[in-house]
HTML snippet that shows the backbone in 3Dmol.js (N, CA, C, O; Angstrom):
<script src="https://3Dmol.org/build/3Dmol-min.js"></script>
<div id="view" style="width:600px;height:400px;position:relative"></div>
<script>
const pdb = `
ATOM      1  N   LEU A   1      38.009 -50.328  -6.441  1.00  0.00           N
ATOM      2  CA  LEU A   1      37.419 -51.671  -6.556  1.00  0.00           C
ATOM      3  C   LEU A   1      37.822 -52.528  -5.345  1.00  0.00           C
ATOM      4  O   LEU A   1      36.977 -53.160  -4.711  1.00  0.00           O
ATOM      5  N   LEU A   2      39.106 -52.538  -5.042  1.00  0.00           N
ATOM      6  CA  LEU A   2      39.591 -53.340  -3.918  1.00  0.00           C
ATOM      7  C   LEU A   2      38.931 -52.893  -2.614  1.00  0.00           C
ATOM      8  O   LEU A   2      38.571 -53.718  -1.774  1.00  0.00           O
ATOM      9  N   TYR A   3      38.778 -51.581  -2.455  1.00  0.00           N
ATOM     10  CA  TYR A   3      38.151 -51.042  -1.240  1.00  0.00           C
ATOM     11  C   TYR A   3      36.714 -51.516  -1.123  1.00  0.00           C
ATOM     12  O   TYR A   3      36.269 -51.891  -0.039  1.00  0.00           O
ATOM     13  N   SER A   4      35.981 -51.502  -2.239  1.00  0.00           N
ATOM     14  CA  SER A   4      34.582 -51.933  -2.214  1.00  0.00           C
ATOM     15  C   SER A   4      34.477 -53.427  -1.908  1.00  0.00           C
ATOM     16  O   SER A   4      33.543 -53.867  -1.237  1.00  0.00           O
ATOM     17  N   ILE A   5      35.440 -54.197  -2.403  1.00  0.00           N
ATOM     18  CA  ILE A   5      35.464 -55.636  -2.107  1.00  0.00           C
ATOM     19  C   ILE A   5      35.688 -55.856  -0.612  1.00  0.00           C
ATOM     20  O   ILE A   5      35.029 -56.692   0.007  1.00  0.00           O
ATOM     21  N   ILE A   6      36.615 -55.103  -0.046  1.00  0.00           N
ATOM     22  CA  ILE A   6      36.885 -55.213   1.392  1.00  0.00           C
ATOM     23  C   ILE A   6      35.646 -54.833   2.193  1.00  0.00           C
ATOM     24  O   ILE A   6      35.307 -55.495   3.174  1.00  0.00           O
ATOM     25  N   CYS A   7      34.976 -53.773   1.776  1.00  0.00           N
ATOM     26  CA  CYS A   7      33.760 -53.329   2.463  1.00  0.00           C
ATOM     27  C   CYS A   7      32.674 -54.394   2.388  1.00  0.00           C
ATOM     28  O   CYS A   7      31.975 -54.651   3.368  1.00  0.00           O
ATOM     29  N   SER A   8      32.538 -55.010   1.218  1.00  0.00           N
ATOM     30  CA  SER A   8      31.514 -56.044   1.066  1.00  0.00           C
ATOM     31  C   SER A   8      31.828 -57.255   1.934  1.00  0.00           C
ATOM     32  O   SER A   8      30.919 -57.905   2.450  1.00  0.00           O
ATOM     33  N   ILE A   9      33.113 -57.558   2.097  1.00  0.00           N
ATOM     34  CA  ILE A   9      33.510 -58.659   2.978  1.00  0.00           C
ATOM     35  C   ILE A   9      33.122 -58.342   4.424  1.00  0.00           C
ATOM     36  O   ILE A   9      32.631 -59.204   5.153  1.00  0.00           O
ATOM     37  N   VAL A  10      33.348 -57.108   4.816  1.00  0.00           N
ATOM     38  CA  VAL A  10      33.021 -56.691   6.181  1.00  0.00           C
ATOM     39  C   VAL A  10      31.504 -56.688   6.395  1.00  0.00           C
ATOM     40  O   VAL A  10      31.019 -57.060   7.463  1.00  0.00           O
ATOM     41  N   ASN A  11      30.762 -56.265   5.364  1.00  0.00           N
ATOM     42  CA  ASN A  11      29.322 -56.097   5.500  1.00  0.00           C
ATOM     43  C   ASN A  11      28.532 -57.377   5.308  1.00  0.00           C
ATOM     44  O   ASN A  11      27.356 -57.428   5.667  1.00  0.00           O
ATOM     45  N   THR A  12      29.148 -58.416   4.750  1.00  0.00           N
ATOM     46  CA  THR A  12      28.438 -59.671   4.527  1.00  0.00           C
ATOM     47  C   THR A  12      29.091 -60.791   5.310  1.00  0.00           C
ATOM     48  O   THR A  12      29.984 -60.554   6.124  1.00  0.00           O
ATOM     49  N   ASN A  13      28.645 -62.003   5.064  1.00  0.00           N
ATOM     50  CA  ASN A  13      29.235 -63.165   5.713  1.00  0.00           C
ATOM     51  C   ASN A  13      30.703 -63.250   5.314  1.00  0.00           C
ATOM     52  O   ASN A  13      31.016 -63.486   4.147  1.00  0.00           O
ATOM     53  N   SER A  14      31.595 -63.061   6.265  1.00  0.00           N
ATOM     54  CA  SER A  14      33.025 -62.967   5.974  1.00  0.00           C
ATOM     55  C   SER A  14      33.579 -64.245   5.349  1.00  0.00           C
ATOM     56  O   SER A  14      34.400 -64.184   4.434  1.00  0.00           O
ATOM     57  N   LEU A  15      33.138 -65.388   5.834  1.00  0.00           N
ATOM     58  CA  LEU A  15      33.648 -66.658   5.319  1.00  0.00           C
ATOM     59  C   LEU A  15      33.240 -66.849   3.865  1.00  0.00           C
ATOM     60  O   LEU A  15      34.070 -67.185   3.021  1.00  0.00           O
ATOM     61  N   TYR A  16      31.955 -66.632   3.575  1.00  0.00           N
ATOM     62  CA  TYR A  16      31.469 -66.778   2.206  1.00  0.00           C
ATOM     63  C   TYR A  16      32.153 -65.797   1.267  1.00  0.00           C
ATOM     64  O   TYR A  16      32.547 -66.156   0.157  1.00  0.00           O
ATOM     65  N   ALA A  17      32.292 -64.560   1.719  1.00  0.00           N
ATOM     66  CA  ALA A  17      32.921 -63.532   0.902  1.00  0.00           C
ATOM     67  C   ALA A  17      34.390 -63.866   0.637  1.00  0.00           C
ATOM     68  O   ALA A  17      34.892 -63.650  -0.466  1.00  0.00           O
ATOM     69  N   ALA A  18      35.069 -64.389   1.646  1.00  0.00           N
ATOM     70  CA  ALA A  18      36.478 -64.751   1.488  1.00  0.00           C
ATOM     71  C   ALA A  18      36.636 -65.890   0.488  1.00  0.00           C
ATOM     72  O   ALA A  18      37.550 -65.875  -0.336  1.00  0.00           O
ATOM     73  N   LEU A  19      35.746 -66.875   0.562  1.00  0.00           N
ATOM     74  CA  LEU A  19      35.797 -67.994  -0.387  1.00  0.00           C
ATOM     75  C   LEU A  19      35.523 -67.506  -1.800  1.00  0.00           C
ATOM     76  O   LEU A  19      36.204 -67.908  -2.744  1.00  0.00           O
ATOM     77  N   LEU A  20      34.526 -66.639  -1.946  1.00  0.00           N
ATOM     78  CA  LEU A  20      34.185 -66.097  -3.257  1.00  0.00           C
ATOM     79  C   LEU A  20      35.333 -65.264  -3.810  1.00  0.00           C
ATOM     80  O   LEU A  20      35.670 -65.362  -4.989  1.00  0.00           O
ATOM     81  N   LEU A  21      35.934 -64.437  -2.945  1.00  0.00           N
ATOM     82  CA  LEU A  21      37.034 -63.590  -3.376  1.00  0.00           C
ATOM     83  C   LEU A  21      38.238 -64.428  -3.818  1.00  0.00           C
ATOM     84  O   LEU A  21      38.879 -64.121  -4.823  1.00  0.00           O
ATOM     85  N   SER A  22      38.536 -65.478  -3.066  1.00  0.00           N
ATOM     86  CA  SER A  22      39.674 -66.333  -3.422  1.00  0.00           C
ATOM     87  C   SER A  22      39.417 -67.056  -4.736  1.00  0.00           C
ATOM     88  O   SER A  22      40.343 -67.287  -5.514  1.00  0.00           O
ATOM     89  N   LYS A  23      38.150 -67.417  -4.988  1.00  0.00           N
ATOM     90  CA  LYS A  23      37.791 -68.082  -6.237  1.00  0.00           C
ATOM     91  C   LYS A  23      37.974 -67.123  -7.412  1.00  0.00           C
ATOM     92  O   LYS A  23      38.539 -67.487  -8.443  1.00  0.00           O
ATOM     93  N   VAL A  24      37.490 -65.900  -7.242  1.00  0.00           N
ATOM     94  CA  VAL A  24      37.626 -64.890  -8.287  1.00  0.00           C
ATOM     95  C   VAL A  24      39.100 -64.563  -8.526  1.00  0.00           C
ATOM     96  O   VAL A  24      39.539 -64.443  -9.670  1.00  0.00           O
ATOM     97  N   TYR A  25      39.859 -64.419  -7.438  1.00  0.00           N
ATOM     98  CA  TYR A  25      41.282 -64.109  -7.550  1.00  0.00           C
ATOM     99  C   TYR A  25      42.023 -65.205  -8.300  1.00  0.00           C
ATOM    100  O   TYR A  25      42.876 -64.924  -9.142  1.00  0.00           O
ATOM    101  N   GLN A  26      41.693 -66.460  -7.990  1.00  0.00           N
ATOM    102  CA  GLN A  26      42.339 -67.585  -8.650  1.00  0.00           C
ATOM    103  C   GLN A  26      42.053 -67.566 -10.150  1.00  0.00           C
ATOM    104  O   GLN A  26      42.936 -67.850 -10.959  1.00  0.00           O
ATOM    105  N   GLU A  27      40.810 -67.228 -10.518  1.00  0.00           N
ATOM    106  CA  GLU A  27      40.439 -67.160 -11.932  1.00  0.00           C
ATOM    107  C   GLU A  27      41.214 -66.046 -12.641  1.00  0.00           C
ATOM    108  O   GLU A  27      41.703 -66.235 -13.755  1.00  0.00           O
ATOM    109  N   TYR A  28      41.322 -64.890 -11.992  1.00  0.00           N
ATOM    110  CA  TYR A  28      42.082 -63.787 -12.581  1.00  0.00           C
ATOM    111  C   TYR A  28      43.560 -64.157 -12.720  1.00  0.00           C
ATOM    112  O   TYR A  28      44.202 -63.824 -13.716  1.00  0.00           O
ATOM    113  N   GLU A  29      44.085 -64.842 -11.720  1.00  0.00           N
ATOM    114  CA  GLU A  29      45.489 -65.240 -11.741  1.00  0.00           C
ATOM    115  C   GLU A  29      45.739 -66.210 -12.888  1.00  0.00           C
ATOM    116  O   GLU A  29      46.750 -66.114 -13.583  1.00  0.00           O
ATOM    117  N   ASP A  30      44.808 -67.148 -13.082  1.00  0.00           N
ATOM    118  CA  ASP A  30      44.940 -68.103 -14.187  1.00  0.00           C
ATOM    119  C   ASP A  30      44.872 -67.381 -15.526  1.00  0.00           C
ATOM    120  O   ASP A  30      45.611 -67.722 -16.450  1.00  0.00           O
ATOM    121  N   LYS A  31      43.993 -66.387 -15.641  1.00  0.00           N
ATOM    122  CA  LYS A  31      43.882 -65.609 -16.877  1.00  0.00           C
ATOM    123  C   LYS A  31      45.167 -64.844 -17.148  1.00  0.00           C
ATOM    124  O   LYS A  31      45.622 -64.763 -18.289  1.00  0.00           O
ATOM    125  N   ASP A  32      45.750 -64.282 -16.092  1.00  0.00           N
ATOM    126  CA  ASP A  32      47.000 -63.540 -16.247  1.00  0.00           C
ATOM    127  C   ASP A  32      48.114 -64.460 -16.725  1.00  0.00           C
ATOM    128  O   ASP A  32      48.902 -64.087 -17.594  1.00  0.00           O
ATOM    129  N   LYS A  33      48.182 -65.661 -16.158  1.00  0.00           N
ATOM    130  CA  LYS A  33      49.211 -66.617 -16.554  1.00  0.00           C
ATOM    131  C   LYS A  33      49.024 -67.019 -18.011  1.00  0.00           C
ATOM    132  O   LYS A  33      49.990 -67.127 -18.766  1.00  0.00           O
ATOM    133  N   THR A  34      47.766 -67.240 -18.399  1.00  0.00           N
ATOM    134  CA  THR A  34      47.465 -67.619 -19.780  1.00  0.00           C
ATOM    135  C   THR A  34      47.836 -66.473 -20.719  1.00  0.00           C
ATOM    136  O   THR A  34      48.411 -66.695 -21.784  1.00  0.00           O
ATOM    137  N   PHE A  35      47.506 -65.256 -20.321  1.00  0.00           N
ATOM    138  CA  PHE A  35      47.801 -64.076 -21.121  1.00  0.00           C
ATOM    139  C   PHE A  35      49.313 -63.899 -21.286  1.00  0.00           C
ATOM    140  O   PHE A  35      49.796 -63.636 -22.387  1.00  0.00           O
ATOM    141  N   LEU A  36      50.045 -64.042 -20.197  1.00  0.00           N
ATOM    142  CA  LEU A  36      51.499 -63.880 -20.249  1.00  0.00           C
ATOM    143  C   LEU A  36      52.143 -64.993 -21.067  1.00  0.00           C
ATOM    144  O   LEU A  36      53.121 -64.758 -21.777  1.00  0.00           O
ATOM    145  N   ALA A  37      51.600 -66.200 -20.969  1.00  0.00           N
ATOM    146  CA  ALA A  37      52.159 -67.335 -21.697  1.00  0.00           C
ATOM    147  C   ALA A  37      51.923 -67.200 -23.201  1.00  0.00           C
ATOM    148  O   ALA A  37      52.736 -67.651 -24.008  1.00  0.00           O
ATOM    149  N   SER A  38      50.799 -66.572 -23.571  1.00  0.00           N
ATOM    150  CA  SER A  38      50.449 -66.455 -24.988  1.00  0.00           C
ATOM    151  C   SER A  38      51.155 -65.274 -25.652  1.00  0.00           C
ATOM    152  O   SER A  38      51.145 -65.152 -26.877  1.00  0.00           O
ATOM    153  N   HIS A  39      51.765 -64.407 -24.850  1.00  0.00           N
ATOM    154  CA  HIS A  39      52.453 -63.251 -25.421  1.00  0.00           C
ATOM    155  C   HIS A  39      53.959 -63.357 -25.171  1.00  0.00           C
ATOM    156  O   HIS A  39      54.716 -62.475 -25.577  1.00  0.00           O
TER     157      HIS A  39
END
`;
const viewer = $3Dmol.createViewer("view");
viewer.addModel(pdb, "pdb");
viewer.setStyle({}, {cartoon: {color: "spectrum"}});
viewer.zoomTo();
viewer.render();
</script>
């Protein structure tokens, strides 16, 4: 999955892809924190 994300960043607009990736990463990080806090 990570490899395909890197490839998509290389193959598309790097700035847009980086912003999108950071947004997705932030959402996953928030979910992980919520998950850890609830358990």
